[in-house]
C-alpha positions as CSV (number, residue, x, y, z in Angstrom):
1,X,13.5,-30.6,9.5
2,X,11.9,-34.1,10.3
3,X,14.1,-35.6,7.6
4,X,13.0,-33.2,4.9
5,X,15.2,-31.3,2.5
6,X,14.6,-27.9,1.0
7,X,14.7,-27.5,-2.8
8,X,14.8,-23.9,-3.9
9,X,12.9,-23.0,-7.1
10,X,13.8,-20.2,-9.4
11,X,11.8,-17.0,-10.2
12,X,11.3,-15.4,-13.5
13,X,12.2,-11.9,-14.6
14,X,9.1,-10.4,-13.1
15,X,9.6,-12.0,-9.7
16,X,7.0,-14.8,-10.1
17,X,7.7,-18.4,-9.4
18,X,9.3,-19.9,-12.5
19,X,6.6,-22.4,-13.4
20,X,8.9,-24.3,-15.9
21,X,11.6,-24.7,-13.1
22,X,8.9,-25.7,-10.6
23,X,7.5,-28.3,-13.0
24,X,10.9,-29.8,-13.6
25,X,11.7,-30.0,-9.9
26,X,8.3,-31.5,-9.1
27,X,8.9,-34.2,-11.7
28,X,12.5,-34.7,-10.4
29,X,11.4,-35.1,-6.8
30,X,7.9,-36.5,-7.4
31,X,8.4,-39.5,-5.2
32,X,9.5,-37.5,-2.2
33,X,7.6,-34.2,-2.7
34,X,6.0,-33.2,0.6
35,X,5.0,-29.5,0.2
36,X,5.7,-26.2,-1.4
37,X,5.6,-22.9,0.5
38,X,4.7,-19.6,-1.3
39,X,4.2,-16.1,0.0
40,X,1.2,-14.3,-1.6
41,X,1.7,-11.6,-2.7
42,X,5.4,-12.7,-3.0
43,X,8.2,-11.1,-1.0
44,X,9.3,-9.7,-4.4
45,X,6.3,-7.5,-4.3
46,X,4.2,-9.0,-7.0
47,X,1.0,-11.0,-7.2
48,X,1.6,-14.6,-8.4
49,X,-0.8,-14.7,-11.3
50,X,-0.4,-18.4,-11.7
51,X,-1.0,-19.3,-8.1
52,X,-3.9,-21.7,-9.0
53,X,-1.8,-23.5,-11.6
54,X,1.0,-23.8,-9.1
55,X,-1.3,-25.4,-6.5
56,X,-2.7,-27.8,-9.1
57,X,0.9,-28.8,-10.3
58,X,2.1,-29.6,-6.8
59,X,-1.1,-31.6,-6.0
60,X,-0.5,-33.7,-9.2
61,X,2.7,-34.9,-7.5
62,X,1.0,-35.6,-4.2
63,X,2.4,-32.5,-2.4
64,X,0.7,-29.9,-0.3
65,X,0.7,-26.1,-0.7
66,X,1.4,-23.8,2.3
67,X,0.4,-20.2,1.7
68,X,2.2,-17.7,3.9
69,X,-0.1,-14.7,4.5
70,X,2.7,-12.3,5.5
71,X,1.3,-9.7,3.2
72,X,-2.4,-9.7,3.8
73,X,-2.4,-5.9,3.7
74,X,-2.5,-6.3,-0.1
75,X,-5.3,-8.9,0.0
76,X,-8.0,-7.9,2.4
77,X,-11.2,-7.1,0.6
78,X,-9.8,-7.8,-2.9
79,X,-8.8,-11.5,-2.8
80,X,-9.6,-14.7,-1.0
81,X,-6.6,-16.9,0.0
82,X,-9.0,-19.9,0.3
83,X,-9.6,-19.8,-3.4
84,X,-6.0,-20.0,-4.4
85,X,-6.0,-23.8,-4.1
86,X,-3.6,-24.2,-1.2
87,X,-3.9,-26.7,1.7
88,X,-2.7,-24.5,4.6
89,X,-3.0,-20.7,4.8
90,X,-1.4,-18.7,7.6
91,X,-3.0,-15.3,8.0
92,X,-0.7,-13.1,10.0
93,X,-2.3,-10.2,12.0
94,X,0.8,-8.1,11.9
95,X,0.8,-5.1,9.6
96,X,-2.6,-5.9,8.2
97,X,-4.6,-5.9,11.4
98,X,-3.0,-3.1,13.4
99,X,-0.2,-5.3,15.0
100,X,3.4,-4.1,14.9
101,X,5.7,-5.7,12.4
102,X,8.9,-5.1,14.2
103,X,10.9,-8.1,15.7
104,X,9.1,-10.4,13.3
105,X,5.6,-9.6,14.5
106,X,3.9,-11.1,17.5
107,X,3.3,-14.8,16.8
108,X,-0.5,-14.9,16.5
109,X,-3.0,-15.3,13.7
110,X,-5.3,-18.0,12.3
111,X,-3.9,-21.0,10.5
112,X,-6.5,-22.4,8.1
113,X,-6.3,-25.9,6.6
114,X,-8.3,-28.1,4.3
115,X,-10.6,-30.6,5.9
116,X,-8.4,-33.7,5.7
117,X,-5.6,-31.9,7.6
118,X,-7.8,-30.9,10.5
119,X,-6.8,-34.0,12.6
120,X,-3.2,-32.8,12.3
121,X,-3.8,-29.4,13.8
122,X,-2.0,-28.9,17.2
123,X,-4.1,-29.1,20.3
124,X,-3.6,-28.0,23.9
125,X,-4.7,-29.6,27.1
126,X,-5.0,-26.1,28.7
127,X,-7.7,-23.6,27.9
128,X,-10.3,-26.1,26.9
129,X,-8.4,-27.1,23.7
130,X,-8.4,-30.8,24.0
131,X,-6.0,-32.9,22.0
132,X,-7.7,-35.4,19.7
133,X,-6.8,-39.0,20.0
134,X,-3.6,-39.5,18.1
135,X,-3.3,-35.8,17.6
136,X,-0.3,-33.6,17.5
137,X,-0.5,-32.0,20.9
138,X,0.9,-28.6,22.0
139,X,3.4,-26.8,19.9
140,X,3.5,-23.7,22.1
141,X,3.2,-23.0,25.8
142,X,0.4,-20.6,25.2
143,X,-2.8,-22.3,23.9
144,X,-3.9,-19.3,21.9
145,X,-0.5,-17.8,21.0
146,X,0.0,-14.2,21.9
147,X,-3.5,-13.7,23.0
148,X,-3.0,-10.2,24.4
149,X,-2.7,-9.0,20.8
150,X,-6.1,-10.3,19.7
151,X,-8.3,-7.6,21.2
152,X,-6.3,-4.9,19.3
153,X,-7.0,-6.6,16.0
154,X,-10.6,-7.2,17.0
155,X,-11.2,-3.5,17.8
156,X,-9.4,-2.5,14.6
157,X,-11.6,-4.7,12.4
158,X,-14.8,-3.6,14.1
159,X,-13.9,0.1,13.8
160,X,-12.7,-0.1,10.2
161,X,-15.5,-2.2,8.9
162,X,-15.5,-4.1,5.6
163,X,-15.3,-0.9,3.5
164,X,-12.5,0.5,5.6
165,X,-10.4,-2.7,5.4
166,X,-10.7,-2.8,1.7
167,X,-9.8,0.9,1.4
168,X,-6.7,0.2,3.5
169,X,-5.7,-2.5,1.1
170,X,-6.1,-0.3,-1.9
171,X,-4.2,2.5,-0.2
172,X,-1.3,0.1,0.6
173,X,-1.1,-1.0,-3.0
174,X,-1.4,2.5,-4.3
175,X,1.3,3.8,-1.9
176,X,3.8,1.2,-3.0
177,X,3.1,1.9,-6.7
178,X,3.4,5.6,-6.1
179,X,6.9,5.2,-4.6
180,X,7.9,2.8,-7.4
181,X,6.8,5.2,-10.2
182,X,8.2,8.4,-8.5
183,X,11.6,6.8,-8.1
184,X,11.9,4.8,-11.3
185,X,14.3,7.3,-12.9
186,X,16.5,7.2,-9.9
187,X,16.2,3.6,-8.5
188,X,14.6,1.0,-10.8
189,X,12.2,-1.4,-9.2
190,X,13.6,-4.8,-9.5
191,X,10.4,-6.8,-9.9
192,X,7.0,-5.8,-11.3
193,X,4.1,-7.5,-12.9
194,X,4.2,-7.6,-16.7
195,X,1.4,-5.6,-18.4
196,X,-0.5,-6.5,-21.5
197,X,2.0,-4.6,-23.6
198,X,4.8,-6.8,-22.3
199,X,6.4,-4.0,-20.2
200,X,6.8,-4.0,-16.5
201,X,3.6,-2.8,-14.8
202,X,2.5,-2.5,-11.2
203,X,3.8,-3.9,-8.0
204,X,1.7,-5.2,-5.1
205,X,2.3,-4.1,-1.6
206,X,6.0,-3.3,-1.7
207,X,8.7,-2.5,-4.2
208,X,12.3,-3.6,-4.3
209,X,14.5,-0.6,-5.2
210,X,17.6,-2.0,-7.1
211,X,20.8,-0.4,-5.8
212,X,23.2,-3.1,-6.9
213,X,24.8,-1.3,-9.8
214,X,26.0,1.6,-7.5
215,X,28.8,-0.7,-6.2
216,X,30.5,-0.6,-9.6
217,X,29.8,3.1,-10.4
218,X,30.5,4.7,-7.0
219,X,31.3,2.1,-4.4
220,X,28.0,2.9,-2.7
221,X,26.2,0.0,-1.1
222,X,22.6,-0.3,0.0
223,X,23.8,-0.2,3.6
224,X,25.3,3.3,2.9
225,X,21.9,4.5,1.6
226,X,20.2,3.0,4.6
227,X,22.6,4.8,7.0
228,X,22.2,8.1,5.0
229,X,18.5,7.9,5.3
230,X,19.0,8.4,9.1
231,X,20.4,11.9,8.4
232,X,17.2,12.7,6.5
233,X,15.1,11.5,9.4
234,X,14.1,8.0,8.3
235,X,14.5,4.5,9.6
236,X,15.6,2.7,6.5
237,X,13.3,0.2,4.8
238,X,14.2,-3.5,4.7
239,X,17.8,-3.9,3.8
240,X,19.2,-6.6,1.5
241,X,16.1,-8.8,1.7
242,X,15.0,-10.7,-0.2
243,X,17.7,-9.6,-2.7
244,X,21.1,-8.6,-1.5
245,X,22.1,-4.9,-1.8
246,X,18.6,-3.7,-2.4
247,X,16.0,-1.8,-0.3
248,X,12.5,-3.3,0.0
249,X,10.0,-0.5,0.6
250,X,6.6,-1.4,2.1
251,X,4.7,1.8,3.0
252,X,1.5,0.0,3.9
253,X,-1.6,2.3,4.2
254,X,-0.6,4.2,7.2
255,X,1.7,6.9,5.7
256,X,0.3,10.2,4.5
257,X,1.0,11.5,1.0
258,X,3.2,14.2,2.6
259,X,5.3,11.6,4.4
260,X,5.6,9.5,1.2
261,X,6.8,12.6,-0.7
262,X,9.3,13.5,2.1
263,X,10.7,10.0,1.8
264,X,10.9,10.3,-2.0
265,X,12.6,13.7,-1.7
266,X,15.2,12.2,0.6
267,X,15.8,9.2,-1.8
268,X,16.2,11.6,-4.8
269,X,18.6,13.8,-2.8
270,X,20.7,10.7,-1.9
271,X,20.7,9.7,-5.6
272,X,22.1,13.2,-6.4
273,X,24.8,12.6,-3.8
274,X,25.7,9.3,-5.4
275,X,26.0,11.1,-8.8
276,X,28.5,13.4,-7.2
277,X,30.6,10.4,-6.3
278,X,30.1,8.9,-9.8
279,X,31.3,12.1,-11.4
280,X,34.4,12.1,-9.3
281,X,33.5,15.2,-7.3
282,X,33.7,13.3,-4.0
283,X,36.0,10.3,-3.4
284,X,34.4,6.9,-3.0
285,X,35.7,6.6,0.5
286,X,35.0,10.2,1.6
287,X,31.4,11.2,0.9
288,X,28.2,11.8,2.8
289,X,27.0,8.2,2.3
290,X,30.2,6.5,3.6
291,X,30.3,8.7,6.7
292,X,26.6,8.5,7.4
293,X,24.9,8.9,9.8
294,X,26.2,12.3,11.0
295,X,25.9,13.2,14.7
296,X,25.6,16.8,15.7
297,X,29.0,16.4,17.5
298,X,30.7,15.3,14.4
299,X,29.4,18.3,12.4
300,X,30.3,20.8,15.0
301,X,33.9,19.8,15.4
302,X,36.3,22.7,15.0
303,X,38.2,21.5,11.8
304,X,36.2,20.0,9.0
305,X,38.5,17.9,6.7
306,X,36.0,15.9,4.7
307,X,35.5,16.4,0.9
308,X,31.9,17.6,1.3
309,X,30.5,20.6,3.2
310,X,29.1,20.3,6.7
311,X,25.6,21.3,5.6
312,X,25.6,18.5,3.1
313,X,26.5,16.1,5.9
314,X,23.7,17.5,8.0
315,X,21.2,16.8,5.2
316,X,19.4,20.0,6.1
317,X,17.7,20.5,2.7
318,X,16.2,17.3,1.2
319,X,14.8,17.8,-2.3
320,X,15.7,21.5,-2.3
321,X,12.5,22.4,-0.5
322,X,14.0,24.1,2.5
323,X,12.6,21.5,5.0
324,X,14.8,22.2,8.0
325,X,12.2,21.9,10.8
326,X,12.1,19.0,13.1
327,X,15.6,17.8,12.1
328,X,16.5,14.4,13.5
329,X,20.0,14.2,14.8
330,X,21.3,10.6,14.9
331,X,22.9,9.9,18.3
332,X,25.5,7.5,17.1
333,X,27.7,7.6,14.0
334,X,28.8,4.8,11.7
335,X,30.0,1.7,13.4
336,X,31.8,-1.4,12.2
337,X,28.9,-3.8,11.9
338,X,31.0,-6.9,11.1
339,X,33.3,-6.3,14.0
340,X,30.3,-5.8,16.3
341,X,28.7,-9.0,15.0
342,X,31.9,-11.0,15.6
343,X,32.7,-9.6,19.1
344,X,30.6,-9.5,22.2
345,X,30.5,-6.1,24.0
346,X,28.8,-5.8,27.4
347,X,27.3,-2.5,28.3
348,X,26.0,-3.7,31.6
349,X,26.7,-2.0,34.9
350,X,29.6,-3.8,36.5
351,X,28.8,-6.0,39.4
352,X,31.1,-4.0,41.7
353,X,28.6,-1.0,41.3
354,X,26.0,-3.0,43.2
355,X,28.3,-3.6,46.2
């Protein structure tokens, strides 16, 4: 942390940075203000409409602005991060330029800075990247980061072309808004931009589905919905980030309309299951969500003692459309996550087997 301290700023009802709170904290810490970090579009799934004002405010107090480009798949072809007014802009290749997002995304992508910060960029004595006199030196063993990733992004950009990249951005934004609108009567979107009529409008590249109220009405948590989605053949969206007990859905541009509809059908079917718990038809501790995911073995056991039918546990009919083909059977049932996190279990072959 090089002697620095993090000061968290508030966000407004629409998920934007609360400019009044930011101004107050800039004034409070003006003598020590080093920098502010923002993600654009924000992790709340909205475009920061006052991003230029934010940059100007921080600059007034001698600070720098770092723009995290984690969500470039909502910017390419429609916005220019260099015009936001920031001092450092990190443009990740993952998601946007054909690189996997899993595991945090391979660490590679350009870091752009304003001219007076160029002397402070890291150098490397390998690969022809000489370190300037008084420069920072290497910050990674690899001079060009995960260089093996770069040809993939290069080929993707060349094949897509400018028009294709813009179309991908538009499709990513459209897909997120499609999910948000289709599910609004079942799972409200937590944050959205405010329209001219003062009502919540569109999201950017992702939408945060608010599941927090289910804890009081049915005992169902976002984790239960995530586990139940496995029965319907889906790896769950981001769980409890950036807001606890929510699901953050980021479809990008790569999902077809049919696949988006299949996900929406599954989410609506799960909402109907929650309503069964809310109505008292199923106990809060004995329902398809609390026992999810369901393995084939658990459903084929001789005596079925649960409060709901086997076929409901199997999730064979999402959305009432008779989709039973290509059913995914989870190989493992519900585990105790907390116990697993707190206790180490080794599944390695014992050393004696090598004798």
